[in-house]
N, C-alpha and C positions, 0 to 999 in steps of 0.2 A: 746249459751248464752254467755254473756259478764260479767266478774266479776267486772271490774273496768274501768270507763271512766276517762281518764287523761285530765284535763284542765290545760293549761299552756300558758305562753307568749312565742312567737317565740324566744325571746331573751334568754329563759331558755331551749332551745331544748336539749342541751347536758344532762342536769339534767333529763329532761323528758325521754330521751332515756335510761338513767341509771335506772330510776324507772321502765320503761317498761321492760327492760332486767331482772331486779331483780324479778319482778312479774312473768314473764314467767319462770324463773329459779325455782320458787316455785309453778309451775303448776297452775298459775292464768292466766285468759284470759283478758289482758288489751285491751281497745279500744283507739286508738289514731288517730288523723286526718292525720298523714303522711303516714299511710299504709292502712287504712280501708275505704277510700272513692273511689268508682269505678270511672274510667274516664268518663267524660261527665255528671256526676250526679250533682244535685243541692247540692252544698257544705253544706250550712246551714241545709238543710233538712236531709242530711246524718248525720251531727253532732247531730242534735236533735234526730234522730232515735238511734244513738249510746248511747246517754244519757238515753233514754227511755228503752233501752235493758239492760243497766248495772245494776248490783246489787248496786254498790257504785259509787258515784261521788267524785273523788279525785281532789282537787284543790291545785296546787303548788303556794304557797304564795311567792311573790317577789315584789319589787317596780314596776316592769313592769307589772306583772299580775294584780295587784290591780287597775291599771288605764286602763287596756285593755277593750275596748268596747266589743270585742268578748268574752272574759272571763266573763264579766258581763252578756251577753246574755246567755251563757252556764249555769252560776249559776242560773239565773232566771228560765231557763227551768227546771233545776234540782229541784229547789224549787217548781215550779208549779206541778211537778210530785212526790213530796215528796220523793225524793231520799235520801238515807243515804249519808250524807256529811262527808268527811274526809279531813280536811285542813292539808297540809304538808308545813312546813316552810323551804324554801330554803335560803331566805335572810330576815332579820328583817325589819319590817315596823311598823308604828304606828298603834295601835289597831283600831283607828277610820278610817283608810284608808281601812280596810278590810270589805268586805260586811258583814252586820249585821248577816246574816244567818251563815256565817263561824265563826264569833266571838263567837257565842253561843256554839260552839263545842270545845272540847279539841283538841289542835293542836299537831301534831307529828313533832318534830324538827329534821330535817335532814340537818342542816346547816353544813358548813365546820368544825366548831369547835365541833360538836356533834359526839357522837359515832354512826356512821351510822348503823353498824350491829345490835347493841342492840335496837336502835330506830326503825329500819326497822322491827324487830320482833314485836314491839308494833303495827306497822301498820298492819302486817299480823294478829295479834290477833284481831284487830278491824274489819278487813275484814271477819274474821271467826265467829264473834259473831252473834248469831241468824240467821245463814245462811239459814235454811229451811224457816223461817218466811220471810226473805228478798226475797228469790226465789219465794215464793207465791205472795208477793207484786208485783214483776215484772210480773209474769204470769197473774195475775188478771188485772194489769194495761194495759198490752198489749191487752188483750181481751176488756177491757173497751174503750181503744182508738179506736180499730177497730169498736166497736159497735157505738161509737160516730161519727166516720167518715162516717158510713153507715146509717145515719139518725135514729139511735137508734131503729133499727128494733127488734121486739119481737123475731124473729127467731135467733137472735144473743145473746139472754140473757141466763143466766145460769138456769138450771132446775134440779129438783130431788136432787140426792145425791151430785152432783157437787155444787149446790147452798147451800146446807146444810154445806158442807165442807168450802165453801167460807165465809158463815156467821160465822162459828166457828173461822176462821182466823180473821175476823173483830172483834169479841168479845174479842179475846186475844190480840188485838193490843193496848190496853189502855196505857201501859207504854213502849211499844216497839218503836224502831227507825229503819226505818222511819215510821211515822204515815201514815195511808191511806190518799190518796188524795180525794178531794171531788168527783172526777170522779169515784173512787172506790165505794164510798157510793151510788152515783146515779145509777151506773151499777147494784149493788147488790139489791138495792131497786126496780129497774125496774123488776127484775126477780120474785119478790114476788107476 
């Protein structure tokens, strides 16, 4: 399992490496494209799989990342799969430059002038909020994606107690973040 997918501009790689290192130092499993893509694999497919597997999508906000086509593709994929979004500000940008999905969330400020240690603790707290709920979100989403890729076969649907548990998770999702994706709902309804 992956705790955090890190989305960043290549121009901010040193900061992304620092975030990666700090997360690992706190026993988190970050996913980042400089180390988690096997040789000869399809790069974007691996990035998308990393996003799908992660509990949280962390976006490093900077003037370079907000205009990056790749970062935008990553954000859109995270949104499509209703990932928990955590925006981290490295450098200030105008609010209207940031993807609207990121603007809707509280930002963690880790700029040069901010207290890195104190604000990084806020990031860790955000990552740890509703962790069991988020892990079930990931587990069910992974099953739903596999089901969808395999022509939505009945044999891949949930049954019995596993379906009841998943329905309970769906019922408690009302005010939680991230919300279930439409694919979650289709997958669970298919098992009924």
